[in-house]
C-alpha positions in Angstrom: 56.7 101.7 -22.1 55.9 104.0 -19.2 58.6 104.3 -16.5 57.9 103.2 -12.8 57.6 106.8 -11.6 54.9 107.6 -14.1 53.1 104.4 -13.3 53.2 105.2 -9.6 51.8 108.7 -10.2 48.9 107.3 -12.3 48.2 104.7 -9.7 48.2 107.3 -7.0 45.9 109.6 -9.0 43.5 106.8 -9.6 43.4 106.0 -5.9 42.8 109.6 -5.0 40.0 110.0 -7.6 38.4 106.8 -6.4 38.6 107.8 -2.8 37.2 111.3 -3.5 34.2 109.8 -5.4 33.6 107.3 -2.6 33.6 110.1 0.0 31.2 112.2 -2.1 28.9 109.3 -2.4 29.2 108.6 1.3 28.3 112.2 2.1 25.2 112.0 -0.1 24.2 108.7 1.5 24.8 110.1 5.0 22.5 113.0 4.4 19.8 110.7 3.1 20.1 108.4 6.0 20.0 111.1 8.7 16.7 112.2 7.2 15.4 108.7 7.8 15.7 108.9 11.6 12.8 106.6 12.1 14.9 103.8 10.5 18.0 104.6 12.4 19.3 104.3 16.0 21.6 106.9 17.5 23.7 105.6 20.4 25.4 108.2 22.6 28.7 106.5 23.5 31.1 107.6 26.2 34.2 107.6 24.1 36.0 106.7 20.9 37.4 103.2 20.2 41.1 102.6 20.4 40.9 100.2 17.5 38.3 98.5 15.3 39.7 95.1 16.2 38.9 93.8 19.7 41.8 91.3 19.5 44.2 94.1 20.2 42.6 95.8 23.2 40.4 95.1 26.3 38.8 98.5 26.5 35.0 98.3 27.2 34.4 101.3 24.9 36.1 99.5 22.0 34.4 96.2 22.7 31.0 98.0 22.8 31.7 99.7 19.5 33.1 96.8 17.5 32.9 93.3 18.8 29.2 92.2 18.2 28.6 94.7 15.4 31.5 94.1 13.0 32.5 90.5 13.7 31.5 87.0 14.5 33.3 84.3 16.5 33.6 80.6 16.0 31.2 80.1 18.9 29.1 82.4 21.0 27.4 82.7 24.4 23.6 82.3 24.7 22.5 85.7 26.1 20.0 84.0 28.5 21.9 81.3 30.2 25.5 81.9 28.9 25.8 78.4 27.5 28.1 78.1 24.4 26.2 77.9 21.1 27.2 77.6 17.4 28.2 80.7 15.4 30.7 80.6 12.5 31.3 77.0 13.5 28.0 75.0 13.1 29.4 72.3 15.4 32.5 71.1 17.1 34.0 68.0 18.6 36.2 67.6 21.6 38.3 64.4 22.0 37.9 62.4 25.1 41.2 63.7 26.5 40.2 67.3 25.8 43.3 68.0 23.8 41.9 68.3 20.3 38.9 70.5 19.4 37.7 70.3 15.8 35.4 73.0 14.4 33.1 72.5 11.4 32.5 75.8 9.7 29.4 77.0 8.0 29.7 77.5 4.2 27.4 80.5 3.8 29.1 83.3 5.6 30.3 86.3 3.6 32.6 89.2 4.6 31.6 92.8 4.3 31.7 94.5 0.9 32.8 98.1 1.4 34.3 101.0 -0.4 37.8 99.7 0.4 37.3 95.9 0.0 35.3 93.5 -2.1 35.6 89.9 -1.1 35.8 87.2 -3.9 34.9 84.2 -1.7 33.0 83.1 1.4 34.6 82.7 4.8 36.6 79.5 5.1 39.3 77.8 7.2 42.0 80.1 5.9 40.4 83.0 7.7 40.2 81.2 11.0 43.8 80.1 10.7 44.9 83.6 9.9 42.9 85.2 12.8 44.6 83.0 15.5 48.0 82.5 13.9 48.4 86.3 13.9 48.1 86.1 17.7 50.1 82.9 18.3 53.0 83.2 15.9 55.4 86.0 16.8 57.0 85.6 13.3 53.6 86.1 11.6 53.5 89.0 9.1 50.6 90.6 11.1 51.7 89.8 14.6 53.5 93.1 15.3 50.8 95.2 13.6 49.2 97.6 16.0 51.9 97.0 18.6 51.9 93.2 18.7 49.9 93.0 21.9 46.8 90.8 22.4 45.9 91.5 26.0 43.1 89.0 26.6 44.9 86.1 25.0 48.0 86.9 26.9 46.0 87.0 30.2 44.7 83.4 29.6 48.1 82.2 28.4 46.7 81.2 25.1 50.0 80.6 23.4 51.1 78.2 26.2 47.8 76.3 25.9 47.6 76.0 22.1 50.2 73.6 20.6 49.1 74.1 17.0 46.2 74.8 14.7 45.4 72.6 11.7 43.5 73.2 8.5 41.8 69.8 7.9 40.0 71.0 4.8 38.4 74.3 3.6 35.7 74.2 6.3 37.3 72.2 9.1 39.8 73.6 11.6 41.4 71.7 14.6 43.1 73.2 17.7 45.7 70.9 19.3 46.2 71.7 23.0 49.1 70.9 25.2 46.6 70.0 27.9 42.9 69.7 28.5 41.2 73.0 29.6 37.4 73.2 29.9 37.5 77.0 29.8 39.1 77.0 26.3 35.8 77.1 24.5 34.6 80.0 26.7 37.8 81.9 25.7 36.9 81.4 22.0 33.4 82.7 22.6 34.5 86.0 24.1 34.3 89.3 22.3 38.0 89.2 21.7 38.2 86.0 19.6 36.9 87.6 16.3 37.4 86.2 12.9 39.2 88.4 10.3 39.5 88.1 6.5 42.7 86.6 5.3 41.9 87.8 1.8 41.6 91.4 3.0 44.9 91.0 4.9 46.6 89.8 1.7 45.3 92.8 -0.2 46.6 95.2 2.4 50.0 93.4 2.5 50.4 93.9 -1.3 49.8 97.6 -0.8 52.0 97.7 2.3 49.1 99.0 4.4 49.1 96.3 7.1 47.9 98.6 9.9 44.6 99.3 8.1 43.4 95.8 9.1 42.6 97.2 12.6 41.5 100.6 11.5 39.3 100.0 8.4 37.7 96.7 9.6 36.3 93.9 7.5 34.3 91.2 9.4 31.3 89.1 9.0 29.1 90.8 11.6 25.6 92.3 11.2 27.0 95.8 10.4 29.8 97.3 8.4 31.8 100.5 8.8 30.8 103.4 6.5 32.2 106.4 8.2 34.4 107.3 11.2 35.1 110.7 12.5 37.4 110.4 15.6 35.8 112.0 18.7 32.6 112.7 16.8 30.7 109.7 15.2 30.8 106.2 13.8 28.3 105.2 11.1 27.4 101.6 10.4 25.2 100.3 7.7 23.6 96.8 7.8 25.7 93.9 6.2 23.4 93.2 3.3 24.6 89.5 3.1 24.6 88.8 6.8 24.1 85.1 7.4 21.9 85.4 10.5 18.7 87.5 10.9 19.2 90.8 9.2 18.6 94.0 11.1 15.6 96.2 10.4 17.6 99.4 10.8 18.9 101.5 7.9 21.9 102.6 9.9 23.4 102.5 13.4 25.2 105.7 14.5 27.5 106.1 17.5 27.4 109.7 18.7 30.6 110.0 20.7 29.8 112.1 23.7 32.3 111.8 26.6 30.4 114.2 28.9 27.8 112.5 31.2 25.7 115.7 31.3 25.8 116.1 27.5 24.6 112.4 27.0 21.8 113.0 29.4 20.7 116.2 27.6 20.8 114.5 24.2 18.6 111.7 25.6 16.1 114.1 27.1 15.9 116.1 23.9 15.6 113.1 21.7 18.9 113.6 19.9 20.0 110.1 21.1 17.9 107.0 21.2 20.1 105.1 23.7 22.8 106.4 26.0 25.7 104.7 27.8 26.2 105.0 31.6 23.4 107.5 32.3 23.3 109.8 35.2 20.3 111.3 37.0 18.4 108.0 37.2 15.5 109.7 39.0 15.0 112.2 36.2 15.0 109.5 33.6 12.4 107.5 35.6 10.1 110.5 35.7 9.8 110.4 31.9 7.1 108.1 30.4 8.9 108.0 27.1 12.2 106.8 28.5 13.3 103.4 29.9 16.2 102.9 32.4 17.5 99.4 32.5 20.3 97.5 34.1 22.1 94.2 34.3 24.3 92.8 37.0 27.7 92.4 35.4 30.1 89.4 36.0 32.2 91.0 38.6 32.7 91.1 42.4 34.0 93.6 44.9 35.5 92.1 48.0 37.5 92.5 51.2 40.4 90.0 51.2 42.5 88.8 54.1 46.2 88.0 54.0 45.7 84.5 55.5 49.4 84.1 56.1 49.4 86.9 58.8 47.9 86.8 62.3 45.2 87.2 63.3 43.8 86.5 59.8 45.2 83.0 59.7 42.3 82.3 62.1 39.1 81.4 60.4 37.0 82.5 63.4 38.4 86.0 63.2 37.7 86.2 59.5 34.1 85.0 60.1 33.6 87.5 62.9 34.5 90.4 60.6 32.2 89.0 57.9 29.3 89.2 60.4 30.2 92.7 61.4 30.1 94.3 58.0 26.9 96.0 57.0 26.9 95.2 53.3 23.6 97.0 52.6 25.0 100.3 53.9 27.9 99.8 51.5 25.6 99.2 48.6 23.8 102.4 49.3 26.8 104.6 50.1 29.4 103.4 47.6 27.3 101.9 44.7 24.3 104.3 45.3 22.1 101.2 45.1 23.4 100.2 41.7 24.7 96.8 42.8 23.5 93.5 44.2 24.7 92.3 47.6 27.1 89.4 47.1 26.5 86.1 48.8 29.4 84.4 47.1 32.2 85.0 44.7 30.0 84.2 41.8 27.1 86.4 40.7 23.6 84.9 40.7 23.5 84.6 36.9 26.5 82.3 36.7 25.6 78.8 35.7 27.7 77.5 38.6 26.1 79.7 41.3 25.2 77.7 44.4 21.9 78.9 45.8 22.3 76.8 48.9 25.0 79.2 50.2 23.4 82.0 52.3 25.1 85.2 53.2 26.3 85.8 56.7 23.8 87.7 58.8 24.8 91.2 59.8 25.0 90.9 63.6 27.3 92.9 65.8 26.4 90.7 68.8 27.2 87.5 67.1 30.4 89.0 65.6 31.6 89.9 69.1 30.9 86.4 70.3 33.0 84.9 67.5 35.8 87.3 68.3 35.8 86.2 71.9 35.8 82.6 70.9 38.8 83.3 68.7 40.7 84.6 71.6 40.3 88.4 71.0 37.8 89.6 73.6 39.4 93.1 73.5 39.7 93.2 69.8 42.9 94.3 67.9 44.3 96.8 65.4 44.4 96.0 61.7 45.1 97.7 58.4 42.8 97.8 55.4 44.4 98.7 52.1 42.1 100.7 49.9 43.0 100.8 46.2 43.6 104.3 44.9 41.7 103.9 41.6 38.0 103.6 40.6 36.7 100.4 39.2 33.1 99.3 38.4 33.3 96.6 41.1 34.5 99.2 43.6 33.7 102.8 42.7 35.2 104.2 45.9 37.4 102.0 48.0 38.3 104.8 50.4 34.6 105.3 51.3 34.1 101.6 51.6 37.1 101.3 53.9 35.7 104.1 56.2 32.3 102.3 56.4 34.0 99.0 57.4 36.2 100.9 59.8 33.1 102.2 61.5 31.5 98.7 61.5 34.5 97.0 63.0 34.9 99.6 65.7 31.7 98.2 67.2 33.3 94.9 67.9 36.5 96.4 69.3 38.7 96.3 66.1 40.6 99.5 65.3 41.1 99.9 61.6 43.9 101.9 59.9 43.2 102.8 56.3 46.3 102.5 54.0 46.8 103.4 50.4 49.6 104.0 47.9 50.2 105.0 44.3 48.6 102.3 42.1 51.8 100.8 40.9 53.3 100.7 44.4 50.0 99.3 45.7 50.1 96.4 43.3 53.7 95.6 43.9 53.3 95.6 47.7 50.2 93.4 47.4 52.1 90.8 45.3 54.8 90.8 48.0 52.2 90.1 50.7 52.9 93.2 52.8 49.2 93.9 53.5 46.9 92.5 56.2 43.7 93.0 54.3 42.7 94.7 51.1 39.7 96.0 49.2 39.8 94.8 45.7 37.6 93.2 43.1 37.5 91.2 39.9 35.7 91.6 36.5 35.4 88.3 34.6 36.3 88.1 30.9 33.8 85.4 30.2 31.1 83.6 32.2 33.1 80.4 32.8 33.4 80.1 36.6 37.1 79.3 36.4 37.7 82.9 35.5 36.7 83.8 39.0 38.4 80.9 40.9 41.8 80.1 39.4 43.2 83.7 39.0 42.0 84.7 42.5 42.3 81.7 44.8 44.3 78.8 43.4 47.5 77.6 45.1 49.5 78.4 42.0 48.3 82.0 42.0 49.2 82.3 45.7 52.8 81.3 44.7 52.9 84.0 42.0 51.4 86.7 44.2 48.2 87.1 42.0 46.2 85.4 44.8 46.1 88.5 47.1 44.8 86.5 50.1 47.6 84.0 49.9 45.2 81.2 50.7 45.9 77.7 49.5 43.4 74.9 50.2 44.3 71.5 48.8 40.7 70.3 48.5 39.6 73.6 46.8 42.6 73.4 44.4 41.8 69.8 43.5 38.2 70.7 42.7 39.4 73.5 40.3 41.7 71.1 38.5 39.1 68.4 38.3 36.6 70.9 36.8 39.1 72.1 34.2 39.9 68.5 33.2 36.3 67.8 32.1 33.7 69.3 29.8 30.8 67.7 31.6 28.8 70.6 32.9 27.0 68.5 35.5 30.3 67.4 37.0 31.7 70.9 36.8 28.6 72.3 38.7 29.2 69.7 41.3 32.8 70.6 41.7 32.2 74.3 41.9 29.3 73.9 44.3 31.7 72.2 46.7 34.4 74.8 46.0 31.9 77.6 47.0 31.0 75.7 50.2 34.7 75.7 51.1 35.0 79.4 50.5 31.9 80.1 52.5 33.3 78.2 55.5 36.9 79.3 55.3 36.2 83.0 54.4 39.6 84.0 52.8 37.7 86.9 51.4 34.3 88.5 52.0 32.3 89.1 48.7 30.6 92.4 49.1 28.8 93.4 45.8 28.2 92.6 42.2 27.8 95.9 40.5 25.2 96.7 37.8 25.6 98.3 34.4 23.0 100.9 33.5 21.6 102.1 30.2 18.8 104.4 29.2 16.8 104.3 26.0 13.8 105.8 24.3 10.6 103.7 24.6 10.6 103.4 20.8 13.8 101.2 20.9 13.0 97.5 21.2 15.1 94.5 21.8 17.9 93.4 24.1 21.2 95.1 23.6 22.7 95.1 27.2 24.1 91.9 28.6 25.7 90.8 31.8 28.9 90.0 30.1 30.6 91.4 27.0 29.7 94.4 24.9 26.4 95.8 23.8 24.7 94.2 20.8 22.4 96.0 18.3 22.0 93.0 16.0 18.4 92.2 17.3 17.3 95.8 18.1 14.7 97.6 16.2 12.8 100.9 16.4 9.0 101.4 16.5 
């Protein structure tokens, strides 16, 4: 009988030999596929993914690379109207009290077959249980893998909301909640709520290679990982047994190109079919063979007032300032025209957007009259805090502050612009030391509550996350009533009234909803850019 050391050496040698053969075959396949450029799409990405599992990160680069290509979720968002539609779950049922949600799974969904894993069964309830118990159970074998952090789920207090998860049978799973929450389904439809393979996890555990679950991914999505060279490229092949419409592509290749100029050059020379975050829009528009497209993302940039400090405890003062700010000038100077002027907290493509609310007219004369009526005929001096970092919703807070400073000078208000190091800035904001502040918000999903509750609820004012420290009892009641029901008609009614209250009280001034741009060859067809979530090549083809 062979001793353990010899067995280990033989096993290791077999693994090395198998891996070497796989890599050699992969190299041959790669050479063949590159020659078939007309059946492939090359996407020039701005960076490398931090992980191949979006559960563990919130980076937009990682989400773009992985979420909709490698994985599916229990439910999904309709890309046109953002309603929730079936995915892995063919249907679901919510009890009248909203505390139990039962998902009925499809029986025809297969996981990827790759060089490093071959599934022996279809997706079932065990995979769903594993995917969420890893997040919820701190004692779970995989909870601490990749750092034990699940940022999105922590931000929505997922562990506090979910009491337990039950496996009813092989194709039925039930979530038991501590309380009803109408945004729960939206959270499960985000790019972060992906379903992993329990069978693959068990295989890795036997080999003591747990960390590979987030590095060598196995999902049920339209593509599977074939090759990854950090800082260089990611190669995907189609999932041959994909349960939805199969792609027409032979491969999808991410060419990792951090330089804006290099991405533009590759687009212009035809080395890339699609590029992320393009520069030189005018140059792209001059080309008949290129298409520049954009979507308005679910975000908002705003000027918020500390309503606990005079004179911003006066609604007329806040309204006067709103009429004095030239938003269009800000759109041009700060966003370079790449944003939509905001009329409310919600972007126009939200299902709860209230079209009856009109933006305040830019009028220096009317603003002056409101200031006089508020008891400040000679104006006053105020501080505007400008955040020291760049965000999509506010690419340059300092420039925006200077523009507002110039606007308010015309109605007699002197503005001092204040900033700090980012950590200090946030700490002082939470303590309410500011008078006003330029900030913004990017939603994690299209449910309107993701804009309202974190920014403007009374509970968030108590915690310091509500930077305007505004608490309105009627507004707060509307938010709670909306979360307590799954009736979309009722929720629209509640949010419409909530937006009316915001428009009247003006605790903050919504300024812009920024756009996300992308450039592609005219030969690339199909929608891959959406207003929320990552890019999606599942329905994209090439002429």
